[in-house]
BAVEX-154551 format. One record per residue (C-alpha): residue in three letters; z, x, y. Coordinates in steps of 0.1 Angstrom, whole numbers, plus 5000, padded with zeros to 4 digits. Layout:
<r><residuo>ALA</residuo><c3>Z</c3><c1>X</c1><c2>Y</c2></r>
...
END
This chain:
<r><residuo>MET</residuo><c3>5601</c3><c1>5270</c1><c2>4241</c2></r>
<r><residuo>ILE</residuo><c3>5618</c3><c1>5241</c1><c2>4261</c2></r>
<r><residuo>LEU</residuo><c3>5584</c3><c1>5227</c1><c2>4275</c2></r>
<r><residuo>ASP</residuo><c3>5572</c3><c1>5225</c1><c2>4236</c2></r>
<r><residuo>ASP</residuo><c3>5602</c3><c1>5205</c1><c2>4227</c2></r>
<r><residuo>ILE</residuo><c3>5599</c3><c1>5183</c1><c2>4256</c2></r>
<r><residuo>LEU</residuo><c3>5562</c3><c1>5174</c1><c2>4249</c2></r>
<r><residuo>ALA</residuo><c3>5569</c3><c1>5170</c1><c2>4212</c2></r>
<r><residuo>GLU</residuo><c3>5596</c3><c1>5144</c1><c2>4220</c2></r>
<r><residuo>LYS</residuo><c3>5572</c3><c1>5128</c1><c2>4246</c2></r>
<r><residuo>ARG</residuo><c3>5545</c3><c1>5123</c1><c2>4220</c2></r>
<r><residuo>ARG</residuo><c3>5570</c3><c1>5104</c1><c2>4198</c2></r>
<r><residuo>ALA</residuo><c3>5584</c3><c1>5084</c1><c2>4225</c2></r>
<r><residuo>VAL</residuo><c3>5548</c3><c1>5072</c1><c2>4239</c2></r>
<r><residuo>SER</residuo><c3>5536</c3><c1>5062</c1><c2>4201</c2></r>
<r><residuo>SER</residuo><c3>5569</c3><c1>5042</c1><c2>4199</c2></r>
<r><residuo>ALA</residuo><c3>5563</c3><c1>5026</c1><c2>4231</c2></r>
<r><residuo>ARG</residuo><c3>5527</c3><c1>5015</c1><c2>4224</c2></r>
<r><residuo>LEU</residuo><c3>5543</c3><c1>4997</c1><c2>4192</c2></r>
<r><residuo>ARG</residuo><c3>5565</c3><c1>4978</c1><c2>4210</c2></r>
<r><residuo>ILE</residuo><c3>5545</c3><c1>4968</c1><c2>4241</c2></r>
<r><residuo>PRO</residuo><c3>5506</c3><c1>4970</c1><c2>4237</c2></r>
<r><residuo>LEU</residuo><c3>5488</c3><c1>4988</c1><c2>4264</c2></r>
<r><residuo>ALA</residuo><c3>5468</c3><c1>4957</c1><c2>4275</c2></r>
<r><residuo>GLU</residuo><c3>5503</c3><c1>4940</c1><c2>4283</c2></r>
<r><residuo>ILE</residuo><c3>5512</c3><c1>4969</c1><c2>4305</c2></r>
<r><residuo>GLU</residuo><c3>5480</c3><c1>4971</c1><c2>4321</c2></r>
<r><residuo>ALA</residuo><c3>5483</c3><c1>4934</c1><c2>4331</c2></r>
<r><residuo>ARG</residuo><c3>5518</c3><c1>4940</c1><c2>4346</c2></r>
<r><residuo>ALA</residuo><c3>5506</c3><c1>4970</c1><c2>4365</c2></r>
<r><residuo>ALA</residuo><c3>5477</c3><c1>4948</c1><c2>4380</c2></r>
<r><residuo>ALA</residuo><c3>5501</c3><c1>4921</c1><c2>4391</c2></r>
<r><residuo>ILE</residuo><c3>5527</c3><c1>4944</c1><c2>4410</c2></r>
<r><residuo>ALA</residuo><c3>5527</c3><c1>4946</c1><c2>4447</c2></r>
<r><residuo>PRO</residuo><c3>5501</c3><c1>4974</c1><c2>4463</c2></r>
<r><residuo>THR</residuo><c3>5511</c3><c1>5010</c1><c2>4466</c2></r>
<r><residuo>ARG</residuo><c3>5528</c3><c1>5027</c1><c2>4493</c2></r>
<r><residuo>GLY</residuo><c3>5509</c3><c1>5056</c1><c2>4506</c2></r>
<r><residuo>PHE</residuo><c3>5526</c3><c1>5088</c1><c2>4490</c2></r>
<r><residuo>LEU</residuo><c3>5502</c3><c1>5113</c1><c2>4505</c2></r>
<r><residuo>ALA</residuo><c3>5502</c3><c1>5095</c1><c2>4539</c2></r>
<r><residuo>SER</residuo><c3>5539</c3><c1>5096</c1><c2>4540</c2></r>
<r><residuo>LEU</residuo><c3>5541</c3><c1>5132</c1><c2>4534</c2></r>
<r><residuo>ARG</residuo><c3>5515</c3><c1>5141</c1><c2>4562</c2></r>
<r><residuo>SER</residuo><c3>5532</c3><c1>5118</c1><c2>4587</c2></r>
<r><residuo>ALA</residuo><c3>5564</c3><c1>5139</c1><c2>4587</c2></r>
<r><residuo>SER</residuo><c3>5574</c3><c1>5156</c1><c2>4619</c2></r>
<r><residuo>GLY</residuo><c3>5585</c3><c1>5187</c1><c2>4603</c2></r>
<r><residuo>ILE</residuo><c3>5583</c3><c1>5197</c1><c2>4568</c2></r>
<r><residuo>ALA</residuo><c3>5583</c3><c1>5167</c1><c2>4544</c2></r>
<r><residuo>CYS</residuo><c3>5608</c3><c1>5161</c1><c2>4517</c2></r>
<r><residuo>ILE</residuo><c3>5605</c3><c1>5145</c1><c2>4484</c2></r>
<r><residuo>ALA</residuo><c3>5641</c3><c1>5137</c1><c2>4476</c2></r>
<r><residuo>GLU</residuo><c3>5647</c3><c1>5135</c1><c2>4437</c2></r>
<r><residuo>PHE</residuo><c3>5672</c3><c1>5113</c1><c2>4418</c2></r>
<r><residuo>LYS</residuo><c3>5681</c3><c1>5134</c1><c2>4387</c2></r>
<r><residuo>ARG</residuo><c3>5713</c3><c1>5129</c1><c2>4364</c2></r>
<r><residuo>ARG</residuo><c3>5708</c3><c1>5161</c1><c2>4345</c2></r>
<r><residuo>SER</residuo><c3>5686</c3><c1>5189</c1><c2>4335</c2></r>
<r><residuo>PRO</residuo><c3>5679</c3><c1>5206</c1><c2>4301</c2></r>
<r><residuo>SER</residuo><c3>5691</c3><c1>5239</c1><c2>4315</c2></r>
<r><residuo>LYS</residuo><c3>5723</c3><c1>5228</c1><c2>4334</c2></r>
<r><residuo>GLY</residuo><c3>5735</c3><c1>5198</c1><c2>4316</c2></r>
<r><residuo>TRP</residuo><c3>5748</c3><c1>5167</c1><c2>4336</c2></r>
<r><residuo>ILE</residuo><c3>5747</c3><c1>5169</c1><c2>4374</c2></r>
<r><residuo>TRP</residuo><c3>5758</c3><c1>5135</c1><c2>4383</c2></r>
<r><residuo>ARG</residuo><c3>5760</c3><c1>5112</c1><c2>4352</c2></r>
<r><residuo>ALA</residuo><c3>5773</c3><c1>5082</c1><c2>4368</c2></r>
<r><residuo>ALA</residuo><c3>5750</c3><c1>5083</c1><c2>4397</c2></r>
<r><residuo>ASP</residuo><c3>5739</c3><c1>5049</c1><c2>4411</c2></r>
<r><residuo>VAL</residuo><c3>5701</c3><c1>5050</c1><c2>4417</c2></r>
<r><residuo>ALA</residuo><c3>5701</c3><c1>5024</c1><c2>4444</c2></r>
<r><residuo>GLU</residuo><c3>5729</c3><c1>5040</c1><c2>4465</c2></r>
<r><residuo>VAL</residuo><c3>5714</c3><c1>5075</c1><c2>4462</c2></r>
<r><residuo>VAL</residuo><c3>5677</c3><c1>5066</c1><c2>4471</c2></r>
<r><residuo>ALA</residuo><c3>5691</c3><c1>5045</c1><c2>4501</c2></r>
<r><residuo>ALA</residuo><c3>5711</c3><c1>5077</c1><c2>4512</c2></r>
<r><residuo>TYR</residuo><c3>5678</c3><c1>5097</c1><c2>4509</c2></r>
<r><residuo>GLN</residuo><c3>5660</c3><c1>5073</c1><c2>4531</c2></r>
<r><residuo>ARG</residuo><c3>5686</c3><c1>5073</c1><c2>4560</c2></r>
<r><residuo>GLY</residuo><c3>5688</c3><c1>5112</c1><c2>4555</c2></r>
<r><residuo>GLY</residuo><c3>5651</c3><c1>5117</c1><c2>4564</c2></r>
<r><residuo>ALA</residuo><c3>5631</c3><c1>5116</c1><c2>4531</c2></r>
<r><residuo>SER</residuo><c3>5595</c3><c1>5112</c1><c2>4531</c2></r>
<r><residuo>ALA</residuo><c3>5593</c3><c1>5100</c1><c2>4496</c2></r>
<r><residuo>ILE</residuo><c3>5614</c3><c1>5096</c1><c2>4466</c2></r>
<r><residuo>SER</residuo><c3>5611</c3><c1>5114</c1><c2>4430</c2></r>
<r><residuo>VAL</residuo><c3>5627</c3><c1>5095</c1><c2>4401</c2></r>
<r><residuo>LEU</residuo><c3>5631</c3><c1>5113</c1><c2>4368</c2></r>
<r><residuo>THR</residuo><c3>5624</c3><c1>5088</c1><c2>4339</c2></r>
<r><residuo>ASP</residuo><c3>5628</c3><c1>5111</c1><c2>4310</c2></r>
<r><residuo>THR</residuo><c3>5657</c3><c1>5101</c1><c2>4289</c2></r>
<r><residuo>PRO</residuo><c3>5665</c3><c1>5127</c1><c2>4261</c2></r>
<r><residuo>PHE</residuo><c3>5663</c3><c1>5158</c1><c2>4285</c2></r>
<r><residuo>PHE</residuo><c3>5671</c3><c1>5144</c1><c2>4320</c2></r>
<r><residuo>GLY</residuo><c3>5692</c3><c1>5113</c1><c2>4315</c2></r>
<r><residuo>GLY</residuo><c3>5667</c3><c1>5090</c1><c2>4332</c2></r>
<r><residuo>GLU</residuo><c3>5648</c3><c1>5058</c1><c2>4323</c2></r>
<r><residuo>LEU</residuo><c3>5618</c3><c1>5039</c1><c2>4336</c2></r>
<r><residuo>ALA</residuo><c3>5643</c3><c1>5011</c1><c2>4349</c2></r>
<r><residuo>ASP</residuo><c3>5656</c3><c1>5037</c1><c2>4375</c2></r>
<r><residuo>LEU</residuo><c3>5623</c3><c1>5036</c1><c2>4391</c2></r>
<r><residuo>THR</residuo><c3>5621</c3><c1>4999</c1><c2>4394</c2></r>
<r><residuo>SER</residuo><c3>5656</c3><c1>5000</c1><c2>4410</c2></r>
<r><residuo>ALA</residuo><c3>5647</c3><c1>5028</c1><c2>4434</c2></r>
<r><residuo>ARG</residuo><c3>5617</c3><c1>5009</c1><c2>4445</c2></r>
<r><residuo>ALA</residuo><c3>5639</c3><c1>4979</c1><c2>4453</c2></r>
<r><residuo>ALA</residuo><c3>5663</c3><c1>5001</c1><c2>4473</c2></r>
<r><residuo>THR</residuo><c3>5639</c3><c1>5017</c1><c2>4496</c2></r>
<r><residuo>GLU</residuo><c3>5607</c3><c1>5013</c1><c2>4516</c2></r>
<r><residuo>LEU</residuo><c3>5595</c3><c1>5050</c1><c2>4508</c2></r>
<r><residuo>PRO</residuo><c3>5568</c3><c1>5058</c1><c2>4482</c2></r>
<r><residuo>ILE</residuo><c3>5583</c3><c1>5064</c1><c2>4447</c2></r>
<r><residuo>LEU</residuo><c3>5571</c3><c1>5091</c1><c2>4426</c2></r>
<r><residuo>ARG</residuo><c3>5573</c3><c1>5090</c1><c2>4388</c2></r>
<r><residuo>LYS</residuo><c3>5588</c3><c1>5125</c1><c2>4377</c2></r>
<r><residuo>ASP</residuo><c3>5582</c3><c1>5126</c1><c2>4338</c2></r>
<r><residuo>PHE</residuo><c3>5561</c3><c1>5146</c1><c2>4314</c2></r>
<r><residuo>VAL</residuo><c3>5528</c3><c1>5125</c1><c2>4315</c2></r>
<r><residuo>ILE</residuo><c3>5504</c3><c1>5130</c1><c2>4286</c2></r>
<r><residuo>ASP</residuo><c3>5489</c3><c1>5098</c1><c2>4279</c2></r>
<r><residuo>PRO</residuo><c3>5471</c3><c1>5068</c1><c2>4298</c2></r>
<r><residuo>TYR</residuo><c3>5498</c3><c1>5047</c1><c2>4287</c2></r>
<r><residuo>GLN</residuo><c3>5524</c3><c1>5064</c1><c2>4310</c2></r>
<r><residuo>VAL</residuo><c3>5501</c3><c1>5059</c1><c2>4338</c2></r>
<r><residuo>ALA</residuo><c3>5501</c3><c1>5021</c1><c2>4334</c2></r>
<r><residuo>GLU</residuo><c3>5534</c3><c1>5021</c1><c2>4325</c2></r>
<r><residuo>ALA</residuo><c3>5544</c3><c1>5039</c1><c2>4359</c2></r>
<r><residuo>ARG</residuo><c3>5524</c3><c1>5015</c1><c2>4378</c2></r>
<r><residuo>ALA</residuo><c3>5540</c3><c1>4985</c1><c2>4361</c2></r>
<r><residuo>ALA</residuo><c3>5574</c3><c1>4999</c1><c2>4370</c2></r>
<r><residuo>GLY</residuo><c3>5566</c3><c1>5002</c1><c2>4406</c2></r>
<r><residuo>ALA</residuo><c3>5554</c3><c1>5040</c1><c2>4410</c2></r>
<r><residuo>ASP</residuo><c3>5532</c3><c1>5049</c1><c2>4441</c2></r>
<r><residuo>ALA</residuo><c3>5526</c3><c1>5083</c1><c2>4426</c2></r>
<r><residuo>LEU</residuo><c3>5532</c3><c1>5105</c1><c2>4394</c2></r>
<r><residuo>LEU</residuo><c3>5536</c3><c1>5140</c1><c2>4384</c2></r>
<r><residuo>LEU</residuo><c3>5509</c3><c1>5157</c1><c2>4364</c2></r>
<r><residuo>ILE</residuo><c3>5520</c3><c1>5191</c1><c2>4349</c2></r>
<r><residuo>VAL</residuo><c3>5490</c3><c1>5215</c1><c2>4345</c2></r>
<r><residuo>ALA</residuo><c3>5510</c3><c1>5237</c1><c2>4320</c2></r>
<r><residuo>ALA</residuo><c3>5513</c3><c1>5204</c1><c2>4297</c2></r>
<r><residuo>LEU</residuo><c3>5477</c3><c1>5193</c1><c2>4299</c2></r>
<r><residuo>GLY</residuo><c3>5441</c3><c1>5205</c1><c2>4289</c2></r>
<r><residuo>GLU</residuo><c3>5416</c3><c1>5203</c1><c2>4314</c2></r>
<r><residuo>ARG</residuo><c3>5399</c3><c1>5172</c1><c2>4301</c2></r>
<r><residuo>ASP</residuo><c3>5433</c3><c1>5156</c1><c2>4299</c2></r>
<r><residuo>LEU</residuo><c3>5441</c3><c1>5164</c1><c2>4334</c2></r>
<r><residuo>ARG</residuo><c3>5409</c3><c1>5151</c1><c2>4347</c2></r>
<r><residuo>GLU</residuo><c3>5414</c3><c1>5117</c1><c2>4327</c2></r>
<r><residuo>LEU</residuo><c3>5449</c3><c1>5110</c1><c2>4336</c2></r>
<r><residuo>LEU</residuo><c3>5442</c3><c1>5121</c1><c2>4373</c2></r>
<r><residuo>ALA</residuo><c3>5413</c3><c1>5093</c1><c2>4373</c2></r>
<r><residuo>ALA</residuo><c3>5435</c3><c1>5070</c1><c2>4357</c2></r>
<r><residuo>THR</residuo><c3>5462</c3><c1>5074</c1><c2>4382</c2></r>
<r><residuo>ARG</residuo><c3>5439</c3><c1>5068</c1><c2>4410</c2></r>
<r><residuo>ALA</residuo><c3>5423</c3><c1>5036</c1><c2>4392</c2></r>
<r><residuo>PHE</residuo><c3>5456</c3><c1>5022</c1><c2>4396</c2></r>
<r><residuo>GLY</residuo><c3>5459</c3><c1>5031</c1><c2>4433</c2></r>
<r><residuo>MET</residuo><c3>5485</c3><c1>5059</c1><c2>4429</c2></r>
<r><residuo>GLU</residuo><c3>5484</c3><c1>5095</c1><c2>4440</c2></r>
<r><residuo>ALA</residuo><c3>5493</c3><c1>5125</c1><c2>4418</c2></r>
<r><residuo>LEU</residuo><c3>5515</c3><c1>5154</c1><c2>4425</c2></r>
<r><residuo>VAL</residuo><c3>5498</c3><c1>5181</c1><c2>4403</c2></r>
<r><residuo>GLU</residuo><c3>5522</c3><c1>5206</c1><c2>4395</c2></r>
<r><residuo>THR</residuo><c3>5512</c3><c1>5244</c1><c2>4389</c2></r>
<r><residuo>HIS</residuo><c3>5530</c3><c1>5276</c1><c2>4383</c2></r>
<r><residuo>ASP</residuo><c3>5503</c3><c1>5305</c1><c2>4387</c2></r>
<r><residuo>ALA</residuo><c3>5470</c3><c1>5311</c1><c2>4401</c2></r>
<r><residuo>ASP</residuo><c3>5451</c3><c1>5300</c1><c2>4371</c2></r>
<r><residuo>GLU</residuo><c3>5468</c3><c1>5267</c1><c2>4370</c2></r>
<r><residuo>LEU</residuo><c3>5461</c3><c1>5263</c1><c2>4409</c2></r>
<r><residuo>ARG</residuo><c3>5424</c3><c1>5269</c1><c2>4401</c2></r>
<r><residuo>ARG</residuo><c3>5425</c3><c1>5243</c1><c2>4374</c2></r>
<r><residuo>ALA</residuo><c3>5443</c3><c1>5217</c1><c2>4397</c2></r>
<r><residuo>ILE</residuo><c3>5418</c3><c1>5222</c1><c2>4425</c2></r>
<r><residuo>ALA</residuo><c3>5389</c3><c1>5220</c1><c2>4399</c2></r>
<r><residuo>ALA</residuo><c3>5402</c3><c1>5187</c1><c2>4385</c2></r>
<r><residuo>GLY</residuo><c3>5404</c3><c1>5170</c1><c2>4419</c2></r>
<r><residuo>ALA</residuo><c3>5440</c3><c1>5172</c1><c2>4430</c2></r>
<r><residuo>ARG</residuo><c3>5449</c3><c1>5164</c1><c2>4466</c2></r>
<r><residuo>VAL</residuo><c3>5485</c3><c1>5170</c1><c2>4463</c2></r>
<r><residuo>ILE</residuo><c3>5494</c3><c1>5206</c1><c2>4446</c2></r>
<r><residuo>GLY</residuo><c3>5529</c3><c1>5214</c1><c2>4437</c2></r>
<r><residuo>VAL</residuo><c3>5541</c3><c1>5248</c1><c2>4430</c2></r>
<r><residuo>ASN</residuo><c3>5571</c3><c1>5249</c1><c2>4407</c2></r>
<r><residuo>ASN</residuo><c3>5593</c3><c1>5280</c1><c2>4412</c2></r>
<r><residuo>ARG</residuo><c3>5606</c3><c1>5271</c1><c2>4379</c2></r>
<r><residuo>ASP</residuo><c3>5588</c3><c1>5282</c1><c2>4348</c2></r>
<r><residuo>LEU</residuo><c3>5590</c3><c1>5252</c1><c2>4325</c2></r>
<r><residuo>ARG</residuo><c3>5586</c3><c1>5275</c1><c2>4294</c2></r>
<r><residuo>THR</residuo><c3>5617</c3><c1>5295</c1><c2>4302</c2></r>
<r><residuo>PHE</residuo><c3>5632</c3><c1>5275</c1><c2>4332</c2></r>
<r><residuo>HIS</residuo><c3>5636</c3><c1>5310</c1><c2>4350</c2></r>
<r><residuo>VAL</residuo><c3>5633</c3><c1>5303</c1><c2>4388</c2></r>
<r><residuo>ASP</residuo><c3>5614</c3><c1>5326</c1><c2>4412</c2></r>
<r><residuo>THR</residuo><c3>5621</c3><c1>5315</c1><c2>4446</c2></r>
<r><residuo>ASP</residuo><c3>5591</c3><c1>5336</c1><c2>4461</c2></r>
<r><residuo>LEU</residuo><c3>5565</c3><c1>5321</c1><c2>4439</c2></r>
<r><residuo>ALA</residuo><c3>5555</c3><c1>5291</c1><c2>4462</c2></r>
<r><residuo>VAL</residuo><c3>5553</c3><c1>5314</c1><c2>4491</c2></r>
<r><residuo>GLU</residuo><c3>5532</c3><c1>5340</c1><c2>4472</c2></r>
<r><residuo>LEU</residuo><c3>5506</c3><c1>5314</c1><c2>4461</c2></r>
<r><residuo>ARG</residuo><c3>5503</c3><c1>5295</c1><c2>4492</c2></r>
<r><residuo>PRO</residuo><c3>5473</c3><c1>5317</c1><c2>4506</c2></r>
<r><residuo>GLN</residuo><c3>5454</c3><c1>5305</c1><c2>4474</c2></r>
<r><residuo>VAL</residuo><c3>5457</c3><c1>5269</c1><c2>4483</c2></r>
<r><residuo>PRO</residuo><c3>5428</c3><c1>5257</c1><c2>4506</c2></r>
<r><residuo>GLY</residuo><c3>5441</c3><c1>5240</c1><c2>4539</c2></r>
<r><residuo>GLU</residuo><c3>5426</c3><c1>5206</c1><c2>4531</c2></r>
<r><residuo>TYR</residuo><c3>5451</c3><c1>5203</c1><c2>4501</c2></r>
<r><residuo>LEU</residuo><c3>5488</c3><c1>5195</c1><c2>4507</c2></r>
<r><residuo>MET</residuo><c3>5513</c3><c1>5218</c1><c2>4490</c2></r>
<r><residuo>VAL</residuo><c3>5547</c3><c1>5210</c1><c2>4478</c2></r>
<r><residuo>ALA</residuo><c3>5572</c3><c1>5237</c1><c2>4466</c2></r>
<r><residuo>GLU</residuo><c3>5595</c3><c1>5226</c1><c2>4440</c2></r>
<r><residuo>SER</residuo><c3>5629</c3><c1>5239</c1><c2>4425</c2></r>
<r><residuo>GLY</residuo><c3>5651</c3><c1>5266</c1><c2>4440</c2></r>
<r><residuo>VAL</residuo><c3>5654</c3><c1>5249</c1><c2>4474</c2></r>
<r><residuo>ARG</residuo><c3>5690</c3><c1>5247</c1><c2>4484</c2></r>
<r><residuo>THR</residuo><c3>5696</c3><c1>5255</c1><c2>4521</c2></r>
<r><residuo>ALA</residuo><c3>5680</c3><c1>5250</c1><c2>4553</c2></r>
<r><residuo>ASP</residuo><c3>5670</c3><c1>5287</c1><c2>4555</c2></r>
<r><residuo>ASP</residuo><c3>5651</c3><c1>5280</c1><c2>4522</c2></r>
<r><residuo>VAL</residuo><c3>5632</c3><c1>5251</c1><c2>4539</c2></r>
<r><residuo>GLN</residuo><c3>5625</c3><c1>5269</c1><c2>4569</c2></r>
<r><residuo>ARG</residuo><c3>5610</c3><c1>5299</c1><c2>4551</c2></r>
<r><residuo>LEU</residuo><c3>5587</c3><c1>5277</c1><c2>4532</c2></r>
<r><residuo>ARG</residuo><c3>5578</c3><c1>5259</c1><c2>4565</c2></r>
<r><residuo>ARG</residuo><c3>5569</c3><c1>5293</c1><c2>4581</c2></r>
<r><residuo>ALA</residuo><c3>5547</c3><c1>5301</c1><c2>4551</c2></r>
<r><residuo>GLY</residuo><c3>5526</c3><c1>5270</c1><c2>4558</c2></r>
<r><residuo>ILE</residuo><c3>5540</c3><c1>5248</c1><c2>4531</c2></r>
<r><residuo>GLU</residuo><c3>5540</c3><c1>5212</c1><c2>4540</c2></r>
<r><residuo>ALA</residuo><c3>5565</c3><c1>5197</c1><c2>4518</c2></r>
<r><residuo>VAL</residuo><c3>5596</c3><c1>5204</c1><c2>4496</c2></r>
<r><residuo>LEU</residuo><c3>5609</c3><c1>5186</c1><c2>4465</c2></r>
<r><residuo>VAL</residuo><c3>5645</c3><c1>5188</c1><c2>4462</c2></r>
<r><residuo>GLY</residuo><c3>5669</c3><c1>5174</c1><c2>4436</c2></r>
<r><residuo>GLU</residuo><c3>5698</c3><c1>5193</c1><c2>4424</c2></r>
<r><residuo>ALA</residuo><c3>5711</c3><c1>5204</c1><c2>4457</c2></r>
<r><residuo>LEU</residuo><c3>5712</c3><c1>5168</c1><c2>4469</c2></r>
<r><residuo>MET</residuo><c3>5727</c3><c1>5154</c1><c2>4438</c2></r>
<r><residuo>ARG</residuo><c3>5755</c3><c1>5177</c1><c2>4436</c2></r>
<r><residuo>SER</residuo><c3>5765</c3><c1>5168</c1><c2>4469</c2></r>
<r><residuo>PRO</residuo><c3>5792</c3><c1>5142</c1><c2>4474</c2></r>
<r><residuo>ASP</residuo><c3>5772</c3><c1>5130</c1><c2>4505</c2></r>
<r><residuo>PRO</residuo><c3>5735</c3><c1>5130</c1><c2>4497</c2></r>
<r><residuo>GLU</residuo><c3>5725</c3><c1>5116</c1><c2>4531</c2></r>
<r><residuo>SER</residuo><c3>5743</c3><c1>5143</c1><c2>4550</c2></r>
<r><residuo>ALA</residuo><c3>5731</c3><c1>5172</c1><c2>4526</c2></r>
<r><residuo>LEU</residuo><c3>5695</c3><c1>5162</c1><c2>4532</c2></r>
<r><residuo>ARG</residuo><c3>5699</c3><c1>5160</c1><c2>4569</c2></r>
<r><residuo>GLU</residuo><c3>5713</c3><c1>5195</c1><c2>4569</c2></r>
<r><residuo>LEU</residuo><c3>5687</c3><c1>5208</c1><c2>4547</c2></r>
<r><residuo>LEU</residuo><c3>5659</c3><c1>5195</c1><c2>4570</c2></r>
<r><residuo>ALA</residuo><c3>5678</c3><c1>5204</c1><c2>4603</c2></r>
END
């Protein structure tokens, strides 16, 4: 399965990173960086449905989307287009990103920045904050219940928020039990990469009102966004539809129109 391959590679990458730069050094860098920007507050303050606009050069299922994309230019366009937050893919082998993209993105916008990666180790949490992340993704399907709780606690210890990603009712239960405040429902099954655009709408009634829900994957048109908004979903995460446009700013404005 694709997820298993990604996680195996991620474990190797984290082990290698720990050898290059000790955790204590990464934590010192994280402690010295400017305070976090309010990820959850920014999503809640949107006048309509909030959008986390994603910078993503490629995907495992579709290959390169925009290989030569300049992160600073794209992120600045997203801010002008009405994004409430920015997501940056930092995985290299499967998504063509790198941690430096996150740092560049932070310098190019005033919006909160989400590190989008397969986070499985506290080292990556410290690494995210040291690079300027205000939030990061935690994927329930990739984590045991104990790991999820520990990584969520580590995220908040650095002043960051977590977007806790789920794909079914059981994963929703686990996210809520772990203490998530921002819950994503990914319409794409990371085990098969099949997309079910109705999934977030179907699962919305199972997310209590005090939690903020984000629909991920398969959001391509203004009609998609309005359907999700009518279902009571507060935010969307959109990447490919924007990255395939020659004018990401206009594409985002049209999406949120």
